[in-house]
C-alpha positions as CSV (number, residue, x, y, z in Angstrom):
1,M,0.0,0.0,0.0
2,R,1.4,3.4,-1.0
3,K,2.1,5.7,1.9
4,L,-0.1,8.8,1.9
5,T,1.8,11.9,2.8
6,L,0.0,15.2,3.3
7,F,1.6,18.6,3.8
8,I,-0.7,21.1,5.5
9,V,0.3,24.7,4.8
10,S,-1.2,27.7,6.4
11,D,-0.5,31.4,7.2
12,S,-2.2,30.9,10.5
13,V,-2.4,27.8,12.8
14,G,-3.6,25.4,10.1
15,E,-6.4,23.8,12.0
16,T,-9.0,24.2,9.2
17,A,-6.8,22.5,6.6
18,D,-5.8,19.8,9.1
19,L,-9.4,18.9,9.9
20,V,-10.4,18.9,6.2
21,A,-7.4,16.8,5.3
22,K,-8.2,14.2,8.0
23,A,-11.8,14.0,6.9
24,A,-10.8,13.4,3.3
25,A,-8.0,10.9,4.2
26,C,-10.5,8.8,6.2
27,Q,-12.3,8.1,3.0
28,F,-9.3,6.1,1.8
29,R,-7.4,5.1,5.0
30,Q,-9.5,4.3,8.1
31,D,-6.3,3.8,10.0
32,L,-4.8,7.3,10.1
33,E,-1.5,5.8,11.3
34,T,-0.8,4.9,7.7
35,V,-1.1,8.6,6.8
36,S,1.8,11.0,7.3
37,M,0.7,14.5,8.0
38,K,3.0,17.4,8.5
39,R,1.7,20.9,9.3
40,F,3.5,24.1,8.3
41,S,2.0,26.9,10.3
42,H,2.4,30.7,10.1
43,V,4.0,30.6,6.7
44,E,4.6,34.2,5.9
45,D,7.0,34.6,3.0
46,E,7.7,33.0,-0.4
47,S,11.0,31.5,0.5
48,Q,9.2,29.2,3.0
49,L,6.9,28.1,0.2
50,R,9.9,27.2,-2.0
51,E,11.3,25.1,0.8
52,I,8.0,23.3,1.5
53,A,7.5,22.5,-2.2
54,Y,11.1,21.1,-2.4
55,L,10.4,18.9,0.7
56,A,7.1,17.8,-0.7
57,K,8.8,16.7,-4.0
58,Q,11.3,14.6,-2.0
59,Q,8.5,12.9,0.0
60,Q,5.9,12.7,-2.8
61,A,3.5,14.6,-0.7
62,I,0.2,16.2,-1.5
63,I,0.1,19.9,-0.4
64,I,-3.2,21.1,1.1
65,Y,-3.2,24.8,1.9
66,T,-5.2,27.6,3.5
67,L,-3.5,30.9,2.5
68,V,-5.5,34.1,2.6
69,K,-3.1,36.2,0.5
70,S,-3.7,35.7,-3.2
71,S,0.0,36.4,-4.0
72,M,1.0,33.5,-1.6
73,R,-1.6,31.2,-3.1
74,E,-0.3,31.9,-6.6
75,K,3.3,31.4,-5.6
76,L,2.6,28.0,-4.0
77,K,0.7,27.0,-7.1
78,Q,3.6,27.9,-9.3
79,E,6.1,26.0,-7.1
80,C,3.8,22.9,-7.2
81,Q,3.6,23.1,-11.0
82,L,7.3,23.5,-11.2
83,H,7.9,20.3,-9.1
84,G,4.9,18.4,-10.6
85,L,3.1,18.3,-7.2
86,N,-0.5,17.7,-6.5
87,C,-1.7,20.8,-4.5
88,I,-5.2,21.6,-3.2
89,D,-6.3,25.2,-2.4
90,L,-9.0,25.1,0.2
91,L,-9.6,28.9,0.7
92,G,-8.9,30.5,-2.6
93,P,-12.0,29.5,-4.5
94,V,-14.3,30.3,-1.6
95,I,-12.6,33.7,-1.0
96,N,-12.8,34.5,-4.8
97,G,-16.4,33.5,-5.0
98,I,-17.4,35.7,-2.0
99,S,-15.4,38.5,-3.4
100,D,-17.2,38.3,-6.8
101,S,-20.6,38.1,-5.1
102,L,-20.0,41.1,-2.8
103,D,-17.9,43.0,-5.4
104,E,-15.5,43.6,-2.5
105,K,-11.8,42.9,-2.0
106,P,-10.9,40.5,0.9
107,K,-8.8,41.8,3.8
108,E,-6.2,39.1,3.3
109,E,-5.2,39.1,7.0
110,P,-4.2,35.7,8.4
111,G,-5.8,34.5,11.7
112,L,-9.0,36.6,11.6
113,V,-11.3,33.6,12.1
114,R,-9.3,32.5,15.2
115,Q,-9.5,36.0,16.6
116,L,-13.3,36.0,16.1
117,D,-13.6,32.6,17.8
118,E,-11.5,33.8,20.8
119,D,-13.6,37.0,21.1
120,Y,-16.8,35.0,20.9
121,F,-15.8,32.6,23.7
122,K,-14.5,35.4,25.8
123,K,-17.9,37.1,25.5
124,I,-19.8,33.9,26.4
125,E,-17.5,33.4,29.4
126,A,-18.2,37.0,30.6
127,I,-22.0,36.5,30.2
128,E,-21.9,33.3,32.2
129,F,-19.8,35.1,34.9
130,A,-22.4,37.9,35.1
131,V,-25.2,35.4,35.7
132,K,-23.2,33.4,38.2
133,Y,-22.2,36.4,40.3
134,D,-25.4,38.4,39.9
135,D,-27.0,40.1,42.9
136,G,-24.3,39.1,45.4
137,R,-25.0,35.3,45.1
138,D,-21.4,34.5,45.6
139,P,-19.0,37.1,47.1
140,R,-16.0,35.2,45.7
141,G,-16.9,36.7,42.3
142,V,-16.0,40.2,43.6
143,K,-12.3,39.4,43.5
144,K,-12.5,37.6,40.1
145,A,-14.4,40.4,38.3
146,D,-13.1,43.0,36.0
147,I,-15.9,45.4,37.1
148,V,-17.9,45.3,40.4
149,L,-21.2,47.2,40.7
150,V,-22.7,48.1,44.0
151,G,-26.1,49.8,44.7
152,V,-29.4,49.6,46.3
153,S,-32.3,47.6,44.7
154,R,-33.6,48.8,41.3
155,T,-30.5,50.7,40.2
156,S,-30.1,48.6,37.1
157,K,-27.2,46.5,38.4
158,T,-28.3,43.3,36.6
159,P,-29.0,44.8,33.1
160,L,-25.8,46.9,33.4
161,S,-23.8,43.7,34.3
162,Q,-25.2,41.9,31.2
163,Y,-24.6,44.9,28.9
164,L,-21.0,45.1,30.0
165,A,-20.7,41.3,29.8
166,H,-21.6,41.5,26.1
167,R,-18.6,43.8,25.8
168,S,-16.5,40.9,27.2
169,F,-16.1,42.3,30.8
170,K,-16.6,40.0,33.7
171,V,-19.0,41.8,36.0
172,A,-20.1,41.0,39.6
173,N,-22.8,43.1,41.3
174,V,-23.7,43.4,45.0
175,P,-26.9,44.8,46.4
176,L,-26.5,47.0,49.5
177,V,-29.1,46.6,52.2
178,P,-28.8,48.3,55.7
179,E,-29.7,45.1,57.5
180,V,-27.0,43.0,55.8
181,D,-23.3,43.6,56.1
182,P,-21.5,44.0,52.7
183,P,-19.1,41.1,51.8
184,E,-15.6,41.8,53.1
185,E,-14.3,41.2,49.6
186,L,-15.6,44.7,48.6
187,Y,-13.1,46.3,50.9
188,E,-10.2,44.1,49.7
189,I,-10.4,44.8,46.0
190,D,-8.9,47.6,44.0
191,P,-11.5,50.4,44.4
192,K,-10.8,51.5,40.8
193,K,-12.7,48.5,39.4
194,C,-15.7,49.2,41.6
195,F,-18.5,51.5,40.7
196,G,-21.3,52.7,43.0
197,L,-24.7,53.3,41.4
198,V,-26.7,56.0,43.1
199,I,-30.2,57.3,42.3
200,S,-32.6,60.1,43.3
201,P,-35.0,59.0,46.1
202,N,-38.0,60.3,44.1
203,V,-37.0,58.5,41.0
204,L,-36.4,55.3,43.0
205,N,-39.7,55.7,44.7
206,S,-41.5,55.8,41.4
207,I,-39.5,52.8,40.0
208,R,-40.2,50.7,43.1
209,K,-43.9,51.6,43.1
210,E,-44.2,50.4,39.5
211,R,-42.4,47.3,40.4
212,L,-44.8,46.5,43.2
213,I,-47.8,47.1,41.0
214,A,-46.3,44.8,38.3
215,L,-46.0,42.1,40.9
216,G,-49.7,42.6,41.9
217,L,-48.8,44.1,45.2
218,K,-49.8,47.4,46.8
219,D,-47.5,50.3,46.1
220,D,-47.4,51.6,49.7
221,A,-45.2,48.7,50.9
222,N,-42.1,49.7,53.0
223,Y,-39.9,48.8,50.0
224,A,-41.2,51.8,48.1
225,R,-41.5,54.3,50.9
226,I,-39.3,57.4,50.8
227,E,-38.2,57.0,54.4
228,R,-37.0,53.5,53.7
229,I,-35.3,54.5,50.4
230,K,-33.4,57.3,52.2
231,Q,-32.3,54.9,54.8
232,E,-30.9,52.6,52.1
233,L,-29.2,55.4,50.3
234,D,-27.5,56.6,53.5
235,H,-26.2,53.1,54.0
236,F,-25.0,53.1,50.4
237,E,-23.1,56.3,50.9
238,K,-21.3,54.9,54.0
239,V,-20.3,51.7,52.1
240,V,-19.0,53.4,48.9
241,S,-17.1,56.0,51.0
242,K,-15.4,53.2,52.8
243,I,-14.6,51.4,49.5
244,G,-13.4,54.6,47.9
245,C,-14.9,53.9,44.5
246,K,-16.3,56.1,41.9
247,V,-20.1,56.8,42.1
248,I,-22.3,57.3,39.1
249,D,-25.8,58.8,39.3
250,V,-28.2,56.6,37.3
251,S,-31.3,58.6,38.0
252,N,-32.0,59.7,34.4
253,R,-29.6,57.5,32.5
254,A,-30.2,54.6,30.2
255,V,-28.1,51.4,30.9
256,E,-26.1,52.1,27.7
257,E,-25.2,55.6,29.0
258,T,-24.0,54.3,32.4
259,A,-22.0,51.5,30.7
260,N,-20.3,54.0,28.4
261,L,-19.4,56.2,31.4
262,I,-17.8,53.1,33.1
263,L,-16.0,52.1,29.9
264,S,-14.7,55.6,29.3
265,E,-13.4,55.8,32.9
266,L,-11.6,52.5,32.5
267,S,-10.2,53.6,29.1
268,N,-8.9,56.9,30.5
269,R,-7.2,55.1,33.4
270,R,-5.3,52.8,30.9
271,I,-4.2,55.9,29.0
C-alpha cells in the first residue's frame, strides 16, 4: 500500500486544513496511522513556500493549503507546478467566490477567524460570569471580576452587568441593604474596578412603586416608601465611602449611557 503523505500549509495555525485533510483521508485510510501529515503553520514569505515545495517533492507529498493572501496562493501553485506536485487550495475558490458576489476585496489578513472565535468565547464566558455572580450570590466573584457594581435595589445593576458582559467584561454586582453587612471582599479589591450606582430618592420611589404594581402588590409597601429609600441610600453612601470607589448617578440615565461612562473611565485610566 502506497504511503499517503500530506503537507498542511497555512499562514495561521492550520487547524482548518488539518481537519479537512483528515476528513478526506479517512475516506481512503480508516487507520490514520498509515497517513503521514506534517503541518507548516504561520507561513509568511515566499522563501518558505519554495522550501516546502522542495520537501514535498522529496517525499511525494500532496500539499493542502489555506493561505488568505492571493500572492502567496499563486506562488505556491507555481512551485507545485514546477515540481509536478498535487496541491489543493481550500480557501482561494471560496474567497474569490465571495469577493465576486460582494464586489468587494478581501482583507487578506491571516488568523482573523481564530481571533473571532476567541472574542466570541471570551464574551460567552463573561456573560456566564455575570449570571453566576449576579445580585451578590457568591461574594467570591467580587475578587475575580473585571468590574464590580454596588447599589441599592432597582438601580439597574443586573441589566448593566449583562450589557458590560456583552462587551466581554466579567462583572459582579452586589446589592446594598442596611440590615445586611456587605461582603468583606468589597473592601479588599482595587477600588478602581468598583462603581457605585446612586439614584434620586424620588426616581427610585417611582420605580419601586411600578415594580410592586407589576407584581400585583400594593404600592405603599415599606420597600417603596421614601423613608426606607433614604435609609438605604444613607447606607449606600457609607459603604462606597469606605470602599473609595467612583459613584455614578443613574437617575435619568439609560443602561447604555451608564455603561459608556464606566468604559470611558476604564479607558482613561489605561491611557
